[in-house]
C-alpha positions, 0 to 999 in steps of 0.5 A, a space after each residue: 500500500 502507498 502511505 500518506 506520504 507517498 500519496 502526497 508525493 504522487 499528488 505533487 508530481 501529478 500537479 507539477 505535470 499538469 502545471 508544466 504540461 506542454 502547450 499545444 496549438 489547435 489545428 488551424 489555430 493561428 488567426 487574425 485577431 479580428 476576422 478569425 479568417 480560417 486557413 484555406 480562405 483567401 483572407 486567412 494570411 497574418 499581415 505584417 504588423 497585425 495582431 493575431 491570436 493563437 488558440 490551443 491548450 496549456 499556453 498560459 496562466 489560468 487567469 488572463 494577463 494583459 499588457 497595459 504599458 509600453 514597451 510590449 514584452 516578448 514574455 508575459 506571465 511565462 508565455 512567449 510566441 515565436 514565428 518562423 518565416 523566410 528562414 528567420 525566427 524571431 519573438 513576437 511582442 505579446 498582447 495577452 495570455 491565458 491557457 486557451 488563447 494567446 494574442 501577439 503582434 506579428 512584427 512589421 519586418 517579418 518575412 512574407 511567405 509560408 511559416 509557422 508559430 510556436 508558443 512557449 509556456 513555463 519552459 515548455 514549447 508547443 509543436 509549430 503551427 503553420 501560417 502564412 505572413 502577408 503584407 496586408 489582410 485586414 480583419 474587421 472587429 465585430 461585436 460578437 468577437 468572432 469576426 461576423 455580424 455587426 462591426 465595431 464601427 463608430 458613428 462620428 457625431 462630434 469630436 467627443 460623441 462617437 457611439 458604436 454603431 448599432 441597430 438602435 444607434 444607426 448611422 445616417 447617409 453622409 455621416 463619417 464613420 471609424 471602422 476598427 480592425 487589424 491587418 492593413 500592413 506594416 509600419 516603419 519603426 519599432 511598434 512594440 516601443 509605442 504607437 505609430 499612428 499614420 495613414 498607410 496609403 495603398 490600394 484600399 477601398 471600403 465596400 458598403 452594400 456592394 458600393 465602393 467608397 474611398 476612405 479618407 484615412 486608413 492606418 494605425 490608430 493612435 491608441 494601440 499597437 497593431 490596431 487600425 482605423 479606416 475612416 469613411 463616409 456613408 454613401 447616400 441611397 442605401 439603408 438597412 439594419 444589416 448593411 454589408 461592410 468589407 474592406 479591400 486591401 490590394 486583392 484581399 477582401 476582409 471578413 464581411 460584417 455589417 452596419 446599421 444605416 437610417 435616414 431618420 431617427 436612431 433605430 434602423 428598419 428593414 422591409 424584410 426584418 425588424 422595423 424601427 418600432 420593433 427595435 424600440 421595444 427591444 430597448 426594454 432589455 428583452 425582445 420576444 419574437 415568434 416566427 412561423 415559416 412554411 417552406 417548399 424546397 425543390 432540390 436537384 442533386 447531380 449524382 454520378 451514374 444516376 444523372 440529376 435527382 430531384 425531390 420536393 419537400 414542404 416543411 413547416 417550422 416555428 420558433 418562439 425565442 427571447 433575446 436580451 438586448 446585448 445579444 440581439 445587438 451582437 448577433 445577426 438576429 432573426 432577420 439578418 438579410 442585407 439590403 436589396 441589391 447587396 450580398 454578405 458572406 459568412 465563413 465558419 469551421 464546418 463542424 461549428 454551429 452558428 446562430 445568435 450568441 444567446 437565446 432562450 426558448 419560449 413555450 407556445 403550447 404542445 403543438 401548432 396547427 396549420 390549415 390550408 387548401 389540402 387539409 390540416 397539419 401539425 407542427 410538434 415540439 422538437 425534442 432535445 432542443 430549447 423550448 419553443 421550436 416546432 417542426 413538421 414535414 408537411 409533404 415529401 417524396 422520394 427522388 425522381 430518377 431519370 430513365 426510370 418509368 413511373 411506379 404507381 403508388 410510390 410518391 416522388 417517382 414519375 407516375 407515382 401516387 401520394 402527396 409529393 411535396 405538394 401541400 403548400 400550393 398557392 392559397 390561404 393558410 391559417 396557423 394557430 397555437 393554443 398557448 403555453 407557459 410563456 406565449 399566449 394563444 394566437 392565430 396567423 393568416 398567410 396567403 401563398 401566391 403563384 410560385 417563383 421559377 428559377 429560370 436559368 437553374 439548369 444552365 448553372 453548374 460550374 461557377 468561377 469565383 473570380 467571375 461571379 454568377 448571374 441568376 434569373 427568375 420569373 413568376 412569384 409575387 412582384 412584392 416578394 424579395 428573392 434571396 440567393 444563397 450559395 454554400 461551399 465546403 472545403 472538407 479538407 480544411 473543414 471550412 464552410 462559406 455561405 453567401 446571401 444576396 437579396 433583390 426585389 422579385 420584380 427585378 428578375 435577375 441578380 449578379 453575385 459579384 466576384 468580390 463576394 465569391 472571393 472569400 468562398 472556399 473552392 468546392 470539393 468532390 465527395 464520391 463525385 458529388 460537389 460540396 457546393 450548393 446554390 439556392 434561389 428562393 422568395 419570401 414576402 417583403 413588407 406584407 408578412 402576416 403579423 400576429 399577436 399573442 400575449 408575452 410576445 413583442 413580435 409575431 410574424 408568419 411567412 412562406 419561403 419557396 426555394 429551389 436548390 441544386 449542387 454547384 461546383 464553385 471553382 
């Protein structure tokens, strides 16, 4: 048996081994500190003079330690970071350190090219992690501190009045704005000794809702090493709650973020989302939203040996959730669509979930009921998720396979019987809820018009990202909006990119620009099937059926009709 002294000795040894465990860097864990652009994306390089973050384990102390004065040290709380690039190895000035995350400054004189980063903590050094040093690749800081959603941009009202842009503190057309980021490029001098403000010049443009704006200043801030400011003026003629904003430095485009713009008042307004009156309710602290969506999805999938398979599915879904105000301001919200004629793009690790940073579900009853021209359907609570989520397959079918004759009685095959994705035909629908512990009873009415047709769907198979892509459509209600959503997965790098564009249905076409597709990873092929996908769909704008219920700030019912097909983004 081990005596008490032996046990204490073993515990001491174990504790020491834990304290001095070798640091490790996560796969693809060296990222721009603002954009978090993932390896495999065009904007993932670490710029000279930029702040970058290393994610991993055992890299620093349990409690975060932050540098609070110049000169910036190369060792902080036992943590140091070294980079190797162009055959040169050197220390990086430290910004902060904690066990799972370290921030440092890439020296402005770092050699451009492929290299690596290693972290040392208490004498133990990690294995090197690959990264690439570039001259410039700006990342824009965001409210959610993850590189997506609303940007950290100040509305300049006066020298002393510069609030951070928000849904409830929107900018005005013609207003001067200050955008914060890191990665504009190198400076001359020793930045670790003190701030080096100054315009960096170069080929820089701000993309606001797809429009190009020349900044009046683009360079280091006067507050911090490695932190940049881009000063620009909001152009006239574009408004919305989630106006896309990105910055091009040379040929590299930053992460896409958003700002809020309105010509009246402080609250923004969207024809496809929140109104100014809706957001006024959110100022109270909690914002309770109920949404019901009736969707038809027509999917075409190219499969080697079988040709193009097609299946149509009708789906009903509903969510009843509560945001706190800060989470709403930081997240993309429930209706984060760009203004008409513009696009946005988001990227993430393929295995990572997405969505608002903090929500709470609201119980609206045991189930919801949909009544339409073809009878009644029930939306049931989704097990294992937050309360307030309801779903149902309203109708579906098996794939239609080219060359196979009709088989009577099998839905989805030519000549087959049954209901194959045809419940949500044009007509009037009523959605009712009995009420639950959080939300009262309600009844919502919704009319589905003639359906939209994606007219050049069959012609789009390969998309060259540097050339963009144009989609055409016909039919549908002229008052609807049309959304174009493209997704591409780089399975090898575990990176997914998704762009969303918006246009009025009456326009009939939309050209997705190369500037949006530039940050989309190239599609790959899994057993002959592309990991890229393109969706064209429609939904009502401004005519969404609002409904009321006790303890609900907003209730809205909409339809969404979409066609989807596999596409190869090259």
